[in-house]
MIDOSE-1310 file (N, C-alpha, C; in nm, 2 decimals, decimal comma, always signed):
residues 263
xxxx	+10,56/+11,56/+6,34/+10,46/+11,48/+6,26/+10,44/+11,35/+6,34; +10,32/+11,31/+6,36/+10,28/+11,18/+6,42/+10,25/+11,08/+6,31; +10,30/+10,96/+6,34/+10,26/+10,85/+6,25/+10,15/+10,76/+6,32; +10,04/+10,76/+6,25/+9,92/+10,69/+6,30/+9,89/+10,57/+6,21
xxxx	+9,89/+10,45/+6,26/+9,87/+10,33/+6,18/+9,73/+10,27/+6,22; +9,64/+10,26/+6,12/+9,51/+10,20/+6,13/+9,52/+10,06/+6,08; +9,48/+9,96/+6,15/+9,48/+9,82/+6,10/+9,33/+9,78/+6,08; +9,30/+9,75/+5,95/+9,16/+9,72/+5,91/+9,16/+9,58/+5,85
xxxx	+9,04/+9,51/+5,86/+9,03/+9,38/+5,82/+9,02/+9,36/+5,67; +8,95/+9,45/+5,60/+8,92/+9,44/+5,46/+8,93/+9,57/+5,39; +8,97/+9,58/+5,26/+8,95/+9,70/+5,19/+8,80/+9,74/+5,19; +8,78/+9,86/+5,23/+8,65/+9,93/+5,25/+8,62/+9,96/+5,39
xxxx	+8,67/+9,87/+5,49/+8,65/+9,90/+5,63/+8,70/+10,03/+5,67; +8,82/+10,07/+5,61/+8,88/+10,20/+5,65/+8,79/+10,31/+5,61; +8,71/+10,30/+5,50/+8,63/+10,41/+5,46/+8,51/+10,43/+5,55; +8,45/+10,32/+5,59/+8,33/+10,33/+5,67/+8,36/+10,37/+5,82
xxxx	+8,47/+10,32/+5,87/+8,50/+10,33/+6,01/+8,59/+10,45/+6,05; +8,69/+10,48/+5,97/+8,79/+10,58/+6,01/+8,83/+10,68/+5,91; +8,75/+10,70/+5,80/+8,80/+10,79/+5,69/+8,80/+10,93/+5,73; +8,71/+10,97/+5,82/+8,71/+11,11/+5,86/+8,84/+11,14/+5,95
xxxx	+8,86/+11,05/+6,04/+8,98/+11,07/+6,12/+9,11/+11,07/+6,04; +9,12/+10,98/+5,94/+9,24/+10,98/+5,86/+9,25/+11,10/+5,78; +9,14/+11,15/+5,72/+9,15/+11,28/+5,64/+9,19/+11,40/+5,73; +9,13/+11,41/+5,85/+9,17/+11,52/+5,94/+9,32/+11,51/+5,97
xxxx	+9,37/+11,38/+6,00/+9,51/+11,36/+6,04/+9,60/+11,41/+5,93; +9,57/+11,37/+5,80/+9,66/+11,40/+5,69/+9,65/+11,55/+5,67; +9,54/+11,61/+5,68/+9,53/+11,76/+5,67/+9,61/+11,83/+5,77; +9,63/+11,77/+5,89/+9,71/+11,83/+5,99/+9,86/+11,80/+5,97
xxxx	+9,89/+11,73/+5,87/+10,03/+11,70/+5,84/+10,09/+11,57/+5,90; +10,00/+11,49/+5,96/+10,04/+11,36/+6,01/+10,06/+11,25/+5,90; +10,14/+11,15/+5,93/+10,15/+11,04/+5,84/+10,05/+10,93/+5,88; +9,97/+10,89/+5,79/+9,86/+10,79/+5,82/+9,89/+10,67/+5,73
xxxx	+9,89/+10,55/+5,79/+9,91/+10,43/+5,72/+9,80/+10,33/+5,75; +9,74/+10,28/+5,65/+9,64/+10,17/+5,67/+9,70/+10,04/+5,63; +9,69/+9,94/+5,72/+9,74/+9,81/+5,70/+9,61/+9,72/+5,69; +9,59/+9,66/+5,58/+9,48/+9,56/+5,56/+9,52/+9,42/+5,59
xxxx	+9,45/+9,36/+5,68/+9,48/+9,22/+5,71/+9,45/+9,12/+5,60; +9,35/+9,15/+5,52/+9,31/+9,05/+5,41/+9,30/+9,13/+5,28; +9,29/+9,04/+5,18/+9,28/+9,10/+5,04/+9,14/+9,12/+4,99; +9,04/+9,08/+5,08/+8,90/+9,10/+5,04/+8,85/+9,01/+4,93
xxxx	+8,91/+8,90/+4,91/+8,87/+8,82/+4,80/+8,73/+8,75/+4,80; +8,67/+8,76/+4,92/+8,53/+8,71/+4,93/+8,43/+8,82/+4,92; +8,47/+8,94/+4,88/+8,38/+9,05/+4,86/+8,30/+9,03/+4,73; +8,22/+9,12/+4,70/+8,14/+9,11/+4,58/+8,22/+9,13/+4,45
xxxx	+8,22/+9,04/+4,35/+8,29/+9,06/+4,23/+8,23/+9,18/+4,15; +8,31/+9,26/+4,10/+8,26/+9,37/+4,02/+8,20/+9,32/+3,89; +8,09/+9,38/+3,85/+8,02/+9,34/+3,73/+8,10/+9,36/+3,60; +8,20/+9,45/+3,61/+8,28/+9,49/+3,49/+8,42/+9,44/+3,49
xxxx	+8,45/+9,33/+3,56/+8,59/+9,28/+3,57/+8,64/+9,25/+3,42; +8,75/+9,30/+3,39/+8,81/+9,27/+3,26/+8,87/+9,13/+3,26; +8,90/+9,08/+3,14/+8,97/+8,95/+3,13/+9,10/+8,95/+3,20; +9,12/+8,86/+3,29/+9,24/+8,85/+3,37/+9,24/+8,92/+3,50
xxxx	+9,14/+9,01/+3,51/+9,12/+9,09/+3,64/+9,05/+9,00/+3,74; +9,09/+9,01/+3,87/+9,03/+8,93/+3,98/+8,97/+9,03/+4,08; +8,89/+8,97/+4,17/+8,83/+9,04/+4,28/+8,94/+9,11/+4,36; +9,05/+9,04/+4,38/+9,16/+9,09/+4,46/+9,23/+9,21/+4,39
xxxx	+9,26/+9,20/+4,26/+9,33/+9,31/+4,19/+9,24/+9,43/+4,19; +9,10/+9,41/+4,17/+9,01/+9,52/+4,16/+9,01/+9,59/+4,30; +9,00/+9,51/+4,41/+8,99/+9,57/+4,54/+9,12/+9,64/+4,58; +9,23/+9,60/+4,53/+9,36/+9,67/+4,56/+9,35/+9,81/+4,49
xxxx	+9,30/+9,81/+4,37/+9,29/+9,94/+4,30/+9,19/+10,03/+4,37; +9,08/+9,97/+4,42/+8,99/+10,05/+4,50/+9,05/+10,11/+4,63; +9,13/+10,02/+4,69/+9,20/+10,07/+4,81/+9,29/+10,19/+4,79; +9,36/+10,18/+4,67/+9,44/+10,29/+4,63/+9,36/+10,42/+4,61
xxxx	+9,25/+10,41/+4,55/+9,16/+10,52/+4,52/+9,11/+10,58/+4,65; +9,07/+10,49/+4,75/+9,03/+10,54/+4,88/+9,14/+10,61/+4,95; +9,26/+10,56/+4,94/+9,37/+10,63/+5,00/+9,40/+10,77/+4,94; +9,37/+10,78/+4,82/+9,39/+10,91/+4,75/+9,29/+11,01/+4,81
xxxx	+9,17/+10,96/+4,85/+9,07/+11,05/+4,91/+9,11/+11,10/+5,05; +9,17/+11,01/+5,13/+9,21/+11,04/+5,27/+9,35/+11,09/+5,29; +9,44/+11,06/+5,19/+9,58/+11,10/+5,20/+9,66/+10,99/+5,27; +9,60/+10,87/+5,29/+9,67/+10,76/+5,36/+9,77/+10,69/+5,27
xxxx	+9,86/+10,62/+5,33/+9,94/+10,51/+5,26/+9,88/+10,38/+5,30; +9,90/+10,28/+5,21/+9,85/+10,15/+5,24/+9,95/+10,04/+5,23; +9,92/+9,94/+5,31/+10,01/+9,82/+5,32/+9,91/+9,70/+5,33; +9,97/+9,58/+5,31/+9,89/+9,45/+5,32/+9,96/+9,35/+5,40
xxxx	+9,88/+9,27/+5,48/+9,94/+9,15/+5,54/+9,92/+9,03/+5,45; +9,84/+9,04/+5,35/+9,82/+8,94/+5,24/+9,76/+8,81/+5,29; +9,67/+8,81/+5,38/+9,59/+8,70/+5,41/+9,47/+8,70/+5,32; +9,41/+8,58/+5,31/+9,29/+8,57/+5,24/+9,17/+8,61/+5,33
xxxx	+9,07/+8,66/+5,27/+8,95/+8,70/+5,34/+8,89/+8,57/+5,40; +8,84/+8,57/+5,52/+8,79/+8,45/+5,59/+8,64/+8,43/+5,57; +8,57/+8,53/+5,51/+8,43/+8,52/+5,49/+8,35/+8,55/+5,62; +8,22/+8,53/+5,61/+8,14/+8,56/+5,73/+8,14/+8,45/+5,83
xxxx	+8,09/+8,47/+5,95/+8,09/+8,37/+6,05/+8,02/+8,24/+6,01; +8,09/+8,13/+6,02/+8,03/+8,00/+5,99/+8,06/+7,95/+5,85; +8,12/+8,04/+5,77/+8,16/+8,00/+5,63/+8,27/+7,90/+5,64; +8,28/+7,80/+5,54/+8,39/+7,71/+5,54/+8,52/+7,78/+5,52
xxxx	+8,52/+7,90/+5,46/+8,64/+7,98/+5,43/+8,71/+8,02/+5,56; +8,63/+8,02/+5,67/+8,69/+8,06/+5,80/+8,82/+7,99/+5,83; +8,82/+7,86/+5,80/+8,94/+7,78/+5,83/+9,02/+7,73/+5,71; +9,00/+7,80/+5,60/+9,07/+7,77/+5,48/+9,22/+7,80/+5,49
xxxx	+9,30/+7,73/+5,43/+9,45/+7,76/+5,43/+9,47/+7,90/+5,37; +9,55/+7,98/+5,45/+9,58/+8,11/+5,40/+9,49/+8,22/+5,45; +9,37/+8,18/+5,51/+9,28/+8,28/+5,56/+9,33/+8,34/+5,69; +9,29/+8,47/+5,71/+9,33/+8,54/+5,83/+9,28/+8,47/+5,95
xxxx	+9,16/+8,43/+5,95/+9,10/+8,37/+6,07/+9,18/+8,24/+6,11; +9,23/+8,17/+6,01/+9,29/+8,04/+6,04/+9,44/+8,06/+6,08; +9,50/+8,18/+6,05/+9,64/+8,20/+6,09/+9,65/+8,21/+6,24; +9,76/+8,16/+6,29/+9,79/+8,17/+6,44/+9,81/+8,32/+6,47
xxxx	+9,77/+8,35/+6,59/+9,78/+8,49/+6,64/+9,93/+8,53/+6,65; +10,01/+8,43/+6,68/+10,16/+8,46/+6,69/+10,21/+8,49/+6,55; +10,17/+8,41/+6,45/+10,23/+8,43/+6,32/+10,18/+8,56/+6,26; +10,05/+8,58/+6,27/+10,00/+8,71/+6,21/+10,04/+8,83/+6,29
xxxx	+10,06/+8,81/+6,42/+10,11/+8,92/+6,50/+10,25/+8,96/+6,47; +10,33/+8,85/+6,44/+10,47/+8,88/+6,40/+10,48/+8,95/+6,27; +10,39/+8,91/+6,18/+10,39/+8,97/+6,04/+10,35/+9,12/+6,06; +10,25/+9,15/+6,14/+10,21/+9,29/+6,17/+10,32/+9,37/+6,24
xxxx	+10,38/+9,30/+6,34/+10,48/+9,37/+6,42/+10,60/+9,41/+6,33; +10,63/+9,34/+6,23/+10,74/+9,37/+6,14/+10,71/+9,51/+6,07; +10,58/+9,53/+6,04/+10,54/+9,66/+5,98/+10,56/+9,77/+6,09; +10,51/+9,74/+6,21/+10,53/+9,84/+6,32/+10,67/+9,88/+6,34
xxxx	+10,76/+9,78/+6,34/+10,90/+9,80/+6,36/+10,96/+9,90/+6,25; +10,91/+9,88/+6,13/+10,96/+9,96/+6,02/+10,90/+10,10/+6,03; +10,77/+10,11/+6,06/+10,70/+10,24/+6,06/+10,72/+10,32/+6,18; +10,75/+10,26/+6,29/+10,77/+10,32/+6,42/+10,65/+10,41/+6,45
xxxx	+10,53/+10,36/+6,46/+10,41/+10,44/+6,48/+10,41/+10,50/+6,62; +10,35/+10,62/+6,63/+10,32/+10,69/+6,75/+10,19/+10,64/+6,81; +10,09/+10,61/+6,72/+9,96/+10,56/+6,76/+9,92/+10,44/+6,67; +9,87/+10,34/+6,73/+9,81/+10,22/+6,65/+9,66/+10,21/+6,69
xxxx	+9,58/+10,19/+6,58/+9,44/+10,18/+6,60/+9,40/+10,04/+6,55; +9,34/+9,96/+6,64/+9,28/+9,83/+6,61/+9,13/+9,84/+6,62; +9,07/+9,72/+6,65/+8,92/+9,71/+6,67/+8,89/+9,67/+6,81; +8,76/+9,70/+6,85/+8,72/+9,66/+6,99/+8,72/+9,50/+6,99
xxxx	+8,69/+9,45/+7,11/+8,71/+9,31/+7,14/+8,62/+9,22/+7,05; +8,51/+9,27/+7,00/+8,43/+9,18/+6,91/+8,42/+9,24/+6,77; +8,52/+9,32/+6,73/+8,53/+9,37/+6,60/+8,40/+9,45/+6,55; +8,34/+9,51/+6,64/+8,22/+9,60/+6,62/+8,09/+9,51/+6,60
xxxx	+8,10/+9,40/+6,53/+7,98/+9,32/+6,50/+8,01/+9,17/+6,49; +8,12/+9,13/+6,53/+8,15/+8,99/+6,54/+8,20/+8,92/+6,41; +8,23/+8,99/+6,31/+8,29/+8,93/+6,19/+8,42/+8,86/+6,23; +8,44/+8,74/+6,18/+8,56/+8,67/+6,22/+8,69/+8,74/+6,20
xxxx	+8,70/+8,81/+6,08/+8,83/+8,88/+6,05/+8,84/+9,01/+6,14; +8,73/+9,07/+6,18/+8,74/+9,19/+6,26/+8,78/+9,15/+6,40; +8,72/+9,04/+6,45/+8,76/+8,99/+6,59/+8,91/+8,95/+6,59; +8,95/+8,89/+6,48/+9,09/+8,85/+6,47/+9,18/+8,97/+6,47
xxxx	+9,14/+9,08/+6,40/+9,22/+9,20/+6,41/+9,25/+9,25/+6,55; +9,15/+9,24/+6,63/+9,16/+9,28/+6,77/+9,28/+9,21/+6,84; +9,28/+9,07/+6,82/+9,38/+8,99/+6,89/+9,52/+9,01/+6,82; +9,52/+9,01/+6,69/+9,65/+9,02/+6,62/+9,72/+9,16/+6,65
xxxx	+9,64/+9,26/+6,65/+9,70/+9,39/+6,68/+9,76/+9,39/+6,82; +9,69/+9,34/+6,92/+9,74/+9,34/+7,06/+9,87/+9,25/+7,06; +9,87/+9,14/+6,99/+9,99/+9,05/+6,99/+10,10/+9,12/+6,92; +10,08/+9,19/+6,81/+10,18/+9,27/+6,74/+10,24/+9,38/+6,83
xxxx	+10,16/+9,44/+6,91/+10,21/+9,54/+7,00/+10,30/+9,48/+7,11; +10,27/+9,36/+7,15/+10,36/+9,29/+7,25/+10,49/+9,26/+7,18; +10,49/+9,23/+7,05/+10,62/+9,19/+6,99/+10,69/+9,31/+6,93; +10,63/+9,42/+6,92/+10,69/+9,54/+6,86/+10,79/+9,60/+6,96
xxxx	+10,90/+9,66/+6,91/+11,00/+9,72/+6,99/+10,97/+9,85/+7,05; +10,87/+9,92/+6,99/+10,83/+10,05/+7,04/+10,71/+10,04/+7,14; +10,66/+10,15/+7,18/+10,54/+10,16/+7,27/+10,45/+10,27/+7,23; +10,38/+10,25/+7,12/+10,28/+10,35/+7,07/+10,16/+10,35/+7,16
xxxx	+10,08/+10,46/+7,15/+9,95/+10,46/+7,21/+9,86/+10,36/+7,13; +9,77/+10,30/+7,20/+9,68/+10,20/+7,14/+9,54/+10,25/+7,16; +9,46/+10,25/+7,05/+9,32/+10,28/+7,05/+9,25/+10,18/+6,97; +9,12/+10,17/+7,00/+9,03/+10,07/+6,93/+8,91/+10,15/+6,87
xxxx	+8,90/+10,14/+6,74/+8,78/+10,20/+6,67/+8,66/+10,11/+6,70; +8,54/+10,18/+6,73/+8,42/+10,11/+6,76/+8,30/+10,19/+6,71; +8,18/+10,14/+6,74/+8,06/+10,21/+6,70/+7,99/+10,25/+6,83; +7,94/+10,38/+6,84/+7,87/+10,43/+6,95/+7,73/+10,37/+6,95
xxxx	+7,70/+10,27/+7,03/+7,57/+10,20/+7,02/+7,46/+10,30/+7,07; +7,48/+10,38/+7,17/+7,38/+10,47/+7,22/+7,35/+10,58/+7,12; +7,45/+10,63/+7,05/+7,43/+10,73/+6,95/+7,34/+10,67/+6,83; +7,38/+10,55/+6,80/+7,30/+10,48/+6,69/+7,16/+10,46/+6,73
xxxx	+7,13/+10,43/+6,85/+7,00/+10,41/+6,90/+6,92/+10,54/+6,90; +6,99/+10,65/+6,94/+6,92/+10,78/+6,94/+6,89/+10,82/+6,79; +6,98/+10,80/+6,70/+6,96/+10,84/+6,57/+6,85/+10,76/+6,50; +6,84/+10,63/+6,54/+6,73/+10,55/+6,49/+6,60/+10,61/+6,53
xxxx	+6,59/+10,64/+6,66/+6,47/+10,70/+6,71/+6,43/+10,83/+6,64; +6,53/+10,91/+6,62/+6,51/+11,04/+6,55/+6,45/+11,02/+6,41; +6,51/+10,91/+6,34/+6,46/+10,88/+6,21/+6,31/+10,84/+6,21; +6,28/+10,75/+6,31/+6,14/+10,71/+6,33/+6,05/+10,83/+6,36
xxxx	+6,09/+10,92/+6,45/+6,01/+11,03/+6,48/+5,99/+11,12/+6,36; +6,08/+11,12/+6,26/+6,07/+11,20/+6,14/+5,99/+11,13/+6,03; +5,94/+11,01/+6,06/+5,86/+10,94/+5,97/+5,94/+10,85/+5,87; +6,06/+10,82/+5,90/+6,15/+10,74/+5,81/+6,12/+10,59/+5,85
xxxx	+6,11/+10,51/+5,75/+6,09/+10,37/+5,77/+6,23/+10,30/+5,79; +6,26/+10,26/+5,91/+6,39/+10,21/+5,94/+6,39/+10,06/+5,95; +6,27/+10,00/+5,92/+6,26/+9,85/+5,93/+6,25/+9,81/+6,07; +6,28/+9,68/+6,10/+6,26/+9,62/+6,23/+6,39/+9,59/+6,30
xxxx	+6,51/+9,64/+6,24/+6,64/+9,61/+6,30/+6,65/+9,68/+6,44; +6,70/+9,61/+6,53/+6,71/+9,65/+6,67/+6,86/+9,67/+6,70; +6,90/+9,79/+6,74/+7,04/+9,82/+6,77/+7,09/+9,72/+6,88; +7,01/+9,68/+6,97/+7,05/+9,60/+7,08/+7,04/+9,45/+7,06
xxxx	+7,00/+9,41/+6,94/+6,99/+9,26/+6,91/+7,13/+9,20/+6,90; +7,15/+9,08/+6,93/+7,28/+9,01/+6,92/+7,32/+9,00/+6,78; +7,45/+9,03/+6,76/+7,51/+9,02/+6,62/+7,57/+8,88/+6,60; +7,67/+8,87/+6,51/+7,72/+8,74/+6,48/+7,78/+8,66/+6,59
xxxx	+7,84/+8,73/+6,69/+7,90/+8,66/+6,80/+7,82/+8,67/+6,93; +7,69/+8,71/+6,92/+7,61/+8,72/+7,04/+7,61/+8,85/+7,11; +7,70/+8,94/+7,07/+7,71/+9,08/+7,13/+7,63/+9,18/+7,05; +7,57/+9,28/+7,11/+7,51/+9,38/+7,02/+7,62/+9,46/+6,95
xxxx	+7,58/+9,54/+6,85/+7,68/+9,61/+6,77/+7,75/+9,72/+6,86; +7,88/+9,73/+6,83/+7,95/+9,84/+6,89/+7,97/+9,84/+7,04; +7,97/+9,95/+7,10/+8,01/+9,97/+7,24/+7,92/+10,08/+7,30; +7,87/+10,06/+7,43/+7,80/+10,16/+7,50/+7,88/+10,29/+7,51
xxxx	+7,81/+10,40/+7,50/+7,88/+10,53/+7,51/+7,96/+10,55/+7,64; +7,91/+10,49/+7,75/+7,98/+10,50/+7,88/+8,12/+10,44/+7,88; +8,14/+10,35/+7,78/+8,27/+10,28/+7,77/+8,37/+10,34/+7,67; +8,32/+10,45/+7,60/+8,40/+10,52/+7,50/+8,49/+10,63/+7,56
xxxx	+8,60/+10,66/+7,49/+8,68/+10,77/+7,54/+8,69/+10,89/+7,44; +8,67/+10,86/+7,31/+8,69/+10,97/+7,21/+8,58/+10,97/+7,11; +8,53/+11,08/+7,08/+8,44/+11,10/+6,97/+8,50/+11,21/+6,88; +8,53/+11,17/+6,75/+8,58/+11,26/+6,65/+8,47/+11,31/+6,57
xxxx	+8,45/+11,44/+6,57/+8,35/+11,50/+6,48/+8,42/+11,53/+6,35; +8,38/+11,44/+6,25/+8,44/+11,45/+6,12/+8,35/+11,51/+6,01; +8,24/+11,58/+6,06/+8,14/+11,63/+5,96/+8,20/+11,73/+5,86; +8,31/+11,80/+5,90/+8,37/+11,90/+5,81/+8,44/+11,83/+5,70
xxxx	+8,47/+11,71/+5,71/+8,54/+11,63/+5,60/+8,46/+11,52/+5,55; +8,32/+11,53/+5,57/+8,24/+11,41/+5,53/+8,24/+11,39/+5,38; +8,27/+11,49/+5,30/+8,29/+11,46/+5,16/+8,40/+11,37/+5,13; +8,51/+11,37/+5,21/+8,62/+11,28/+5,19/+8,58/+11,14/+5,23
xxxx	+8,50/+11,13/+5,33/+8,45/+10,99/+5,37/+8,36/+10,94/+5,25; +8,28/+11,02/+5,20/+8,19/+10,97/+5,09/+8,28/+10,93/+4,97; +8,39/+11,01/+4,94/+8,48/+10,98/+4,83/+8,55/+10,85/+4,86; +8,59/+10,82/+4,98/+8,66/+10,70/+5,02/+8,57/+10,58/+5,00
xxxx	+8,44/+10,60/+5,04/+8,35/+10,49/+5,02/+8,32/+10,47/+4,87; +8,30/+10,57/+4,80/+8,27/+10,56/+4,66/+8,38/+10,49/+4,58; +8,51/+10,50/+4,63/+8,62/+10,43/+4,57/+8,60/+10,28/+4,57; +8,52/+10,23/+4,66/+8,50/+10,08/+4,67/+8,37/+10,05/+4,60
xxxx	+8,36/+10,09/+4,48/+8,24/+10,08/+4,40/+8,19/+9,94/+4,38; +8,28/+9,84/+4,38/+8,24/+9,71/+4,35/+8,16/+9,65/+4,46; +8,17/+9,70/+4,58/+8,09/+9,65/+4,70/+7,96/+9,71/+4,71; +7,87/+9,67/+4,61/+7,75/+9,75/+4,59/+7,65/+9,73/+4,71
xxxx	+7,65/+9,62/+4,78/+7,56/+9,59/+4,89/+7,58/+9,69/+5,01; +7,70/+9,68/+5,07/+7,73/+9,76/+5,19/+7,76/+9,90/+5,15; +7,85/+9,92/+5,06/+7,89/+10,06/+5,02/+7,77/+10,13/+4,96; +7,70/+10,06/+4,87/+7,59/+10,12/+4,80/+7,48/+10,16/+4,90
xxxx	+7,46/+10,08/+5,00/+7,36/+10,11/+5,10/+7,39/+10,24/+5,17; +7,52/+10,25/+5,21/+7,57/+10,37/+5,28/+7,55/+10,50/+5,19; +7,59/+10,49/+5,07/+7,59/+10,60/+4,98/+7,45/+10,64/+4,94; +7,36/+10,55/+4,95/+7,22/+10,58/+4,92/+7,15/+10,67/+5,03
xxxx	+7,21/+10,68/+5,14/+7,16/+10,77/+5,25/+7,17/+10,91/+5,20; +7,06/+10,99/+5,22/+7,07/+11,13/+5,18/+7,19/+11,20/+5,25; +7,25/+11,30/+5,18/+7,37/+11,36/+5,23/+7,36/+11,42/+5,37; +7,25/+11,49/+5,40/+7,24/+11,55/+5,53/+7,23/+11,44/+5,64
xxxx	+7,16/+11,33/+5,61/+7,15/+11,22/+5,71/+7,28/+11,15/+5,72; +7,35/+11,14/+5,61/+7,48/+11,07/+5,61/+7,58/+11,15/+5,69; +7,58/+11,28/+5,68/+7,67/+11,36/+5,75/+7,65/+11,34/+5,90; +7,53/+11,34/+5,95/+7,50/+11,33/+6,09/+7,52/+11,18/+6,14
xxxx	+7,49/+11,09/+6,05/+7,49/+10,95/+6,09/+7,63/+10,89/+6,08; +7,71/+10,93/+5,99/+7,85/+10,88/+5,96/+7,96/+10,97/+5,99; +7,93/+11,09/+6,03/+8,03/+11,20/+6,05/+8,10/+11,19/+6,18; +8,06/+11,11/+6,27/+8,12/+11,09/+6,40/+8,19/+10,95/+6,41
xxxx	+8,31/+10,95/+6,45/+8,39/+10,82/+6,47/+8,43/+10,81/+6,61; +8,43/+10,69/+6,66/+8,44/+10,67/+6,81/+8,56/+10,57/+6,84; +8,62/+10,59/+6,95/+8,74/+10,52/+6,99/+8,74/+10,49/+7,14; +8,79/+10,37/+7,17/+8,82/+10,33/+7,31/+8,98/+10,35/+7,32
xxxx	+9,02/+10,40/+7,43/+9,17/+10,40/+7,46/+9,18/+10,33/+7,59; +9,21/+10,20/+7,59/+9,21/+10,12/+7,71/+9,29/+10,18/+7,83; +9,40/+10,25/+7,80/+9,49/+10,31/+7,90/+9,41/+10,42/+7,98; +9,30/+10,47/+7,93/+9,23/+10,58/+8,00/+9,13/+10,53/+8,10
xxxx	+9,11/+10,40/+8,11/+9,03/+10,34/+8,21/+8,88/+10,39/+8,20; +8,83/+10,45/+8,31/+8,69/+10,49/+8,32/+8,67/+10,63/+8,29; +8,77/+10,70/+8,23/+8,74/+10,84/+8,19/+8,63/+10,85/+8,10; +8,55/+10,96/+8,11/+8,43/+10,97/+8,02/+8,47/+11,01/+7,88
xxxx	+8,38/+10,99/+7,78/+8,40/+11,02/+7,64/+8,41/+11,17/+7,63; +8,51/+11,21/+7,54/+8,52/+11,35/+7,50/+8,51/+11,37/+7,35; +8,44/+11,47/+7,31/+8,44/+11,51/+7,17/+8,57/+11,60/+7,15; +8,67/+11,53/+7,09/+8,80/+11,60/+7,08/+8,89/+11,53/+6,98
xxx	+9,00/+11,58/+6,95/+9,09/+11,52/+6,86/+9,19/+11,43/+6,94; +9,18/+11,30/+6,92/+9,26/+11,21/+7,01/+9,40/+11,18/+6,96; +9,44/+11,23/+6,84/+9,57/+11,18/+6,79/+9,68/+11,29/+6,80
């Protein structure tokens, strides 16, 4: 049995980015652990919060429901959500973005030492789209690996920019109104979304377990803007658009991308 640890910035990121990979891994008998850097407290408040219930407590329950769909275990670093780029919460006391990389890396390394992972998955250098907490995950995971006593394989989840561009064009050719969003436009930190296909190493075809990904996303029902938008996509289009998950494995250098099981 392999222990695979995925480090994600917020509850719901695991569902959109790696739920297929996690479901396949647990089906194969591997141990999967998701470690959330933040508590997601700047997410959307649920419209049906009960008296005394908070955004954080609801999102923890949703994370548990998502884990039930994928078979994962969950842990928390317990930092506050830092909000979007430029928000005053970026530098608030207790936020993940404001924490020193050494302190946060040490907190994460303690989990690694206990879990003894065979594989650790973080984010690409710009967190896929430049969100402060996602970028921070990249640096904190690498620091934690420096401090950890073991030597697991290290991968970075990302988005296949070229596949996204091709799928956008296919939608246009089919008469779908995709708006004026350009895959190559600069995101929050000046970089386009994701990573060019030529720089990727692994493509996981998760279409056979796409129902598990939809279930994981559905578990985060309070996040109606992002999750609601994804779940509104017709099932056939969702399977093709969200059924592939992509990873960089820096140790593989310039090796080309393979559609295969990387774990």
